[in-house]
GUVEXNU-25933 format. One line per 3 residues: number of its first residue (from 0); their letters; for each residue y, x negated, z of N, C-alpha, C. Coordinates in Angstrom, 1 decimal, decimal comma. Atoms other than C-alpha are relative to their C-alpha. Layout:
<rs>
NUM> a> Y:X:Z:Y:X:Z:Y:X:Z | ...
</rs>
This chain:
<rs>
0> xxx> -1,4:-1,1:-0,2:-0,1:0,2:0,1:1,6:-1,3:-0,3 | -1,2:0,6:-0,1:3,7:-1,1:-0,7:0,5:-0,8:1,3 | -0,7:0,3:-1,4:4,7:-0,9:2,8:-1,0:-1,4:0,6
3> xxx> 0,6:1,0:-0,8:1,9:-3,0:4,1:0,3:-1,4:-0,8 | -0,2:0,8:0,3:2,5:-5,5:1,5:1,4:-0,6:0,3 | -1,2:0,4:-0,2:6,0:-5,8:2,1:-0,1:-0,7:1,9
6> xxx> 0,4:0,5:-1,3:4,9:-6,2:6,0:-0,1:-1,5:0,4 | 0,2:1,3:0,1:3,1:-9,1:5,0:0,6:-1,5:-0,3 | -0,9:1,8:0,9:5,4:-11,5:2,5:1,1:0,4:0,5
9> xxx> -1,7:0,2:-0,3:8,7:-10,5:4,2:0,2:0,0:1,6 | -0,3:-0,4:-2,0:8,0:-9,0:8,3:0,4:0,9:-0,4 | -0,6:-1,9:0,1:9,2:-5,4:7,8:-0,5:0,7:0,6
12> xxx> 0,8:-1,4:-1,2:8,8:-3,6:10,3:0,6:1,6:0,1 | -0,5:-1,8:0,3:8,9:0,3:9,9:0,2:0,3:1,1 | -0,5:-0,6:-1,1:10,3:2,4:11,8:-0,6:1,8:-1,1
15> xxx> 0,2:-1,0:0,8:8,6:6,0:10,2:0,6:1,4:0,5 | -0,6:-1,2:-0,8:10,5:9,1:10,9:-0,5:1,0:-1,1 | 0,7:-0,9:0,6:9,0:12,6:9,6:1,2:0,8:-0,4
18> xxx> -1,1:-0,7:0,9:11,0:15,1:7,0:-0,9:1,3:0,2 | 0,1:-1,4:0,2:10,6:19,1:6,8:-0,3:0,1:-1,3 | 0,5:-0,8:1,3:8,9:19,6:3,6:-0,4:1,1:-0,1
21> xxx> 0,6:-1,3:-0,4:8,7:23,0:2,7:-0,6:0,5:1,2 | -0,2:0,2:-1,4:9,3:23,4:6,7:-0,7:2,0:0,2 | 0,2:-0,9:-0,1:8,5:27,4:6,1:-1,1:0,7:-0,4
24> xxx> 1,1:-0,7:0,5:5,3:27,3:4,4:-1,1:0,5:1,9 | -0,3:-0,4:-0,8:3,6:29,5:6,3:-2,0:-0,8:0,5 | 1,0:0,8:-0,1:-0,1:28,1:8,6:-0,9:0,5:-1,1
27> xxx> 0,7:0,3:0,8:-2,5:29,1:6,0:-0,1:-0,3:-1,2 | -0,6:0,6:1,5:-0,9:27,8:3,4:0,6:0,2:-0,7 | -0,9:-0,8:1,0:0,8:28,4:0,2:-0,5:-0,5:-1,3
30> xxx> 0,7:1,0:1,0:-1,0:27,6:-3,2:1,4:-0,3:-0,7 | -1,1:0,6:0,8:1,5:25,3:-5,4:0,8:1,0:-0,9 | 0,0:-0,5:1,2:1,6:27,5:-8,5:1,1:1,8:0,6
33> xxx> -1,0:-0,8:-0,6:3,4:30,3:-5,8:1,5:-0,6:0,2 | -0,6:0,8:-0,9:5,5:27,6:-4,2:1,2:-0,2:-1,5 | -1,4:-0,6:1,1:7,2:27,0:-7,7:-0,5:0,2:-1,2
36> xxx> -0,2:-1,3:0,6:6,6:29,8:-9,3:0,7:-0,2:-1,3 | -0,7:0,3:1,7:7,4:29,0:-13,3:0,7:-0,8:-0,3 | -0,2:1,2:0,4:7,4:25,7:-13,1:-1,1:-0,5:0,0
39> xxx> 1,7:0,4:0,5:3,8:25,4:-13,9:-0,1:-1,1:-0,7 | 0,5:1,4:0,2:4,4:22,1:-15,8:0,8:-0,8:0,1 | -0,6:1,2:-0,9:6,7:20,4:-13,7:-0,8:0,0:0,9
42> xxx> 1,1:0,4:-0,9:3,5:20,6:-11,5:-1,5:-0,9:-0,2 | 0,8:1,1:0,4:1,0:19,4:-13,8:0,5:-1,2:-0,6 | -0,5:1,1:0,6:3,2:16,8:-15,0:0,2:-0,9:1,6
45> xxx> 0,1:0,8:-1,2:3,9:15,5:-11,2:-1,2:-0,2:0,6 | 1,7:0,0:-0,3:0,1:15,8:-10,1:-0,2:-0,8:-1,1 | 0,0:1,2:0,3:-0,4:13,7:-12,9:0,4:-1,6:-0,3
48> xxx> -0,6:0,8:-1,1:2,4:11,1:-12,0:-0,9:-0,9:1,0 | 0,8:0,8:-1,3:0,7:10,8:-8,6:-1,2:-0,4:-0,2 | 1,6:0,3:-0,1:-2,7:10,5:-9,7:0,4:-1,4:-0,8
51> xxx> -0,3:1,6:0,9:-1,6:7,3:-12,0:1,0:-0,5:0,9 | 0,1:1,2:-0,9:0,5:5,8:-9,1:-1,1:-0,2:1,0 | 1,1:-0,4:-0,7:-2,5:7,1:-6,8:-0,8:-1,6:0,0
54> xxx> 0,9:0,7:-0,5:-4,7:4,9:-8,5:0,0:-1,3:-0,8 | -0,4:1,6:0,0:-2,5:1,9:-9,4:-0,1:-0,6:1,2 | 0,1:0,8:-1,2:-2,2:1,3:-6,0:-1,1:-0,3:0,9
57> xxx> 1,0:-0,2:-0,5:-5,5:1,9:-5,0:0,0:1,2:1,1 | -0,2:-0,9:-0,9:-4,7:4,8:-2,9:-1,5:1,5:-0,4 | 0,3:-0,5:-0,2:-7,4:7,4:-2,5:1,3:1,9:-0,6
60> xxx> -1,2:-1,4:0,2:-5,4:11,2:-4,2:-1,3:0,7:-1,3 | 1,5:-0,9:0,4:-7,5:14,0:-5,1:1,3:1,4:-0,6 | -0,5:-1,4:0,3:-5,5:17,5:-7,3:-0,2:0,7:1,3
63> xxx> 0,1:-1,0:-0,6:-4,6:19,9:-5,3:0,8:1,2:-0,8 | -1,1:-0,9:0,1:-3,2:23,3:-5,5:0,6:1,1:1,1 | 0,0:-0,2:-0,8:-2,6:23,9:-2,5:1,4:-0,3:1,4
66> xxx> -0,9:0,9:-0,8:0,0:22,9:0,3:0,2:0,4:1,2 | 0,3:-1,0:-1,9:0,0:23,5:4,4:1,1:-0,5:0,4 | -0,9:0,5:-0,8:2,5:23,1:6,6:-0,4:-0,9:1,0
69> xxx> 0,4:1,0:-0,5:2,7:19,6:8,0:0,5:-0,6:1,4 | -1,1:-0,2:-1,3:5,2:20,4:11,6:-0,9:-0,2:1,0 | 0,4:0,3:-1,6:2,2:20,2:14,0:-1,1:-1,6:-0,4
72> xxx> 0,3:1,2:0,2:1,0:17,3:12,4:0,2:-1,1:0,2 | -0,4:0,9:0,2:3,7:15,3:12,2:1,0:0,0:1,6 | 0,3:0,4:-1,5:3,9:16,1:16,2:-0,7:-0,5:0,5
75> xxx> 1,4:0,8:-0,1:0,5:14,8:16,5:0,3:-1,3:-0,1 | -0,1:0,8:0,1:1,8:12,0:14,8:1,0:-1,5:1,3 | -1,0:0,6:-0,7:4,7:11,0:17,1:-0,7:-0,5:1,0
78> xxx> 1,1:0,8:-1,5:2,2:10,8:20,4:-1,0:-0,8:-1,0 | 1,1:1,1:-0,4:-0,6:8,9:18,9:0,6:-1,1:-0,7 | -1,2:1,3:0,0:2,5:6,1:17,7:-0,1:-0,2:1,6
81> xxx> -0,6:0,3:-0,7:3,3:6,5:21,2:-2,0:-0,6:0,8 | 1,5:0,1:-0,3:-0,8:6,2:22,0:-0,4:-1,1:-0,8 | -0,2:1,3:1,4:-0,4:2,7:19,4:-1,0:0,4:-0,5
84> xxx> 0,9:-0,8:1,0:-2,4:4,8:17,0:0,8:0,4:-1,3 | -0,9:-0,9:0,9:0,1:6,1:14,8:0,0:-0,3:-1,2 | 0,8:0,5:1,3:-1,0:4,0:11,5:-1,3:0,7:-0,4
87> xxx> 0,9:-0,9:0,2:-4,3:5,1:12,0:0,1:1,1:0,0 | -0,1:-1,9:0,3:-3,4:8,9:12,7:0,4:0,4:-1,3 | -0,7:-0,8:1,2:-0,9:9,0:9,2:-1,5:-0,5:-0,6
90> xxx> 1,3:0,1:1,5:-3,9:7,0:6,8:-1,2:1,3:0,7 | 0,6:-1,4:-0,6:-6,3:9,6:8,6:0,7:1,4:-0,3 | -0,8:-1,5:0,5:-3,7:12,7:7,9:-0,3:-0,2:-1,4
93> xxx> 0,1:0,8:1,6:-3,3:11,0:4,4:-1,0:0,8:-0,5 | 0,6:0,2:0,5:-6,6:11,5:4,0:-0,5:1,1:0,0 | 0,7:-1,7:0,1:-7,9:14,7:5,1:1,0:0,6:-1,2
96> xxx> -0,6:-1,7:0,3:-4,6:16,5:3,6:0,0:-0,2:-1,9 | 0,2:0,3:1,6:-4,6:14,8:0,0:-0,8:-0,8:-0,8 | 0,9:0,6:0,8:-7,9:13,6:-0,9:-1,1:0,9:0,7
99> xxx> 0,5:-1,2:-0,9:-10,1:16,4:1,3:0,6:1,3:-0,1 | -0,6:-1,5:0,1:-7,7:19,3:1,3:0,1:1,0:0,9 | -0,2:-0,4:-1,1:-7,9:19,6:4,8:1,4:1,2:0,4
102> xxx> -1,5:-0,7:-0,6:-5,2:22,9:6,2:0,6:-1,3:1,7 | -0,4:0,7:-1,0:-3,6:20,7:8,3:0,8:0,0:1,4 | -1,1:-1,1:-1,2:-1,3:23,6:10,6:-1,7:0,6:-0,2
105> xxx> 0,6:-0,5:-1,3:-4,7:24,4:12,3:-0,6:-1,2:1,0 | -0,4:0,8:-1,1:-4,7:23,0:15,5:-1,7:-0,9:-0,2 | 1,7:0,9:-0,2:-9,1:21,9:15,3:0,2:-0,5:-1,1
108> xxx> 0,8:1,7:1,4:-8,7:19,9:12,1:0,9:-1,1:0,8 | -1,0:1,4:-1,0:-5,6:17,9:14,1:-1,0:-1,1:1,0 | 0,9:0,3:-1,2:-7,9:17,5:16,6:-0,9:-1,1:-0,1
111> xxx> 0,5:0,9:0,8:-10,4:16,3:14,7:-0,2:-1,1:-0,4 | -0,1:1,0:0,4:-9,3:14,1:12,9:1,3:-1,3:1,2 | -0,9:0,9:-0,7:-6,8:12,3:15,7:-1,5:-0,4:0,6
114> xxx> 0,8:0,7:-0,4:-10,3:11,8:17,3:-1,2:-0,7:-0,6 | 0,6:1,5:0,9:-11,8:9,5:14,2:0,8:-0,9:0,1 | -0,9:1,4:-0,3:-9,1:7,1:15,2:0,4:-0,5:0,9
117> xxx> 0,2:0,5:-1,8:-10,5:7,0:19,0:1,2:0,6:0,4 | -0,6:-1,2:-1,4:-7,5:9,9:20,4:-1,2:0,7:0,2 | 0,5:-1,2:-0,7:-8,7:11,9:23,0:0,3:1,6:-0,3
120> xxx> -0,7:-1,5:0,5:-9,1:15,5:21,6:0,5:0,9:1,4 | -1,4:-1,1:-0,9:-7,7:17,2:25,4:1,1:-0,7:-0,3 | -1,5:0,6:0,4:-4,8:15,0:24,7:0,3:0,4:-1,0
123> xxx> -0,1:-0,2:1,1:-4,9:15,7:21,3:0,8:2,1:0,3 | -0,2:-1,3:-0,9:-5,0:19,7:22,4:0,8:-0,1:0,1 | -0,6:-0,7:-1,0:-3,0:19,6:25,0:1,3:-0,5:-0,8
126> xxx> -1,4:0,1:0,4:0,1:18,0:23,0:-0,1:0,8:-1,1 | -0,7:-0,8:1,4:-0,2:20,1:19,9:-0,2:2,0:0,7 | -0,5:-1,6:-1,1:-0,6:23,8:22,6:1,2:0,2:0,4
129> xxx> -1,0:-0,1:-0,8:2,2:22,4:24,7:1,0:0,1:-1,3 | -0,7:1,3:1,0:3,9:20,7:21,5:1,4:-0,7:0,8 | 0,1:1,3:-0,3:4,6:18,1:23,5:1,3:-1,1:-0,6
132> xxx> -0,8:0,1:0,9:6,6:16,8:20,8:0,7:0,2:-1,3 | -0,9:-0,5:1,0:8,5:18,9:19,4:1,5:-0,1:-0,5 | -1,4:0,3:-0,2:12,1:18,1:20,1:0,0:-1,9:-0,3
135> xxx> -0,3:1,4:0,4:11,2:14,2:19,0:0,2:0,5:-2,0 | 0,1:-0,1:1,7:10,1:15,9:15,0:1,4:0,1:0,1 | -1,2:-0,9:0,5:13,1:18,2:15,5:1,3:-1,5:-0,1
138> xxx> -1,1:0,8:0,1:15,3:15,0:16,0:0,0:-1,0:-1,1 | -0,3:0,2:1,2:13,8:13,4:12,9:0,3:0,7:-1,0 | -0,3:-0,6:1,0:14,4:16,3:10,8:1,3:0,1:0,0
141> xxx> -1,4:-0,5:-0,1:18,2:17,2:12,1:0,6:-1,6:-0,8 | -0,7:1,6:0,8:18,8:12,7:10,9:-0,2:-0,4:-1,0 | -0,1:-0,4:1,2:17,3:13,4:7,9:0,8:0,4:-0,5
144> xxx> -1,1:-0,7:0,5:19,7:16,3:7,2:0,8:-0,7:0,3 | -1,0:1,0:0,3:22,2:14,3:8,3:0,3:-1,1:-1,0 | 0,0:1,3:1,1:21,8:11,1:5,9:-0,3:1,1:-1,2
147> xxx> 0,0:-0,7:1,1:21,2:13,8:3,3:-1,5:-0,3:-0,7 | 1,6:0,7:1,0:17,4:12,9:2,6:-0,3:1,3:-0,1 | 0,3:-1,8:0,5:16,1:16,1:0,4:-1,4:-0,8:-0,8
150> xxx> 1,4:0,1:0,7:12,5:14,0:-0,9:-0,6:-1,0:0,8 | 0,8:0,9:-0,3:10,0:12,3:0,1:-1,0:-1,1:-0,8 | -0,8:1,3:-0,8:9,3:9,0:0,3:1,8:-0,2:0,1
153> xxx> -0,9:0,3:0,1:12,8:7,9:1,1:0,0:-1,3:1,1 | 0,1:1,9:-0,4:13,2:4,0:2,3:1,4:0,1:0,7 | -1,5:0,7:-0,3:16,5:3,1:4,5:-0,3:-1,3:0,3
156> xxx> -0,1:1,6:-0,9:17,4:-0,4:5,1:1,0:-0,2:0,2 | -1,8:0,6:-0,2:20,9:-1,8:6,3:0,6:1,0:-0,7 | -0,7:-0,3:0,8:22,2:1,3:5,0:-0,1:0,4:-1,8
159> xxx> 0,3:-0,2:0,8:21,0:1,3:1,8:-1,4:0,7:-0,1 | 1,4:-0,9:0,7:17,7:4,0:-0,1:0,1:-0,3:-0,7 | 0,5:0,6:1,5:15,5:4,0:-2,2:-1,5:1,0:0,4
162> xxx> 0,2:-0,8:0,1:14,3:7,4:-3,0:-1,2:0,5:-1,2 | 1,2:-0,6:0,9:10,5:8,5:-4,5:-0,6:-1,2:0,3 | 1,2:1,4:0,0:7,3:6,2:-5,5:0,8:-1,2:-0,8
165> xxx> -0,1:1,2:0,8:9,4:3,0:-6,6:-1,1:-1,1:0,0 | 0,8:1,4:0,7:8,3:-0,2:-8,3:0,0:-1,2:1,8 | -0,5:0,7:-1,0:7,5:-2,8:-5,3:0,8:-0,9:-0,2
168> xxx> -1,6:1,5:0,3:10,4:-5,2:-6,8:1,2:1,0:0,0 | -1,1:-0,8:-0,3:12,7:-2,2:-6,2:0,1:0,2:1,8 | 0,0:0,1:-1,6:11,5:-2,4:-2,4:0,5:-1,2:0,3
171> xxx> -0,5:1,7:-0,3:12,3:-6,7:-2,6:1,5:0,2:0,4 | -1,4:0,0:0,1:15,4:-5,6:-4,2:0,5:0,6:1,9 | -1,0:-0,6:-0,7:16,5:-2,9:-1,3:0,0:-0,9:1,0
174> xxx> -0,3:1,5:-1,7:15,5:-6,0:1,7:1,0:-0,5:-0,3 | -0,6:1,7:0,0:16,8:-8,7:0,2:2,3:0,5:-0,3 | -1,6:-0,7:0,1:20,5:-6,3:-0,8:0,8:0,2:1,0
177> xx> 0,1:-0,2:-1,6:20,1:-5,4:3,0:0,5:-0,6:1,0 | -0,2:1,4:-1,2:20,3:-8,8:4,3:1,1:-0,6:0,1
</rs>
């Protein structure tokens, strides 16, 4: 992954922030054709482009027809960070959502994912039912709004930004210009 390579080659330390991508998606999910009604060609083009990028990067990615609300996954991810399992959890949620098509809005699915990276099921369930990290996610969402971020991924470095699936060289320029 590009961010891993930046860390290895340049010592870049990432601070992950979450973003409210389609926060109105119901818990049961939503068909992409409904979400992007009238823009079916755009969906096909977007998926084809993402599959190409993922293949070049060696990332697993499957075509999907549904989207799910990621709010609870974001909250559990904040807890996973505190447990020193943030990267592992992010990778596991990525795989569950983008490869296996798991509904990451479901508490029990998130608990299952958490246990695959060594997090305790009871702790994960408590975080999700008590919404212990809701404020942390809300703060990230507000920060994104304040910064005018409207797309994922968006990378910030030294007041400069890079949005979308940029080439590795664009990241190198971003960190070089910010020093």
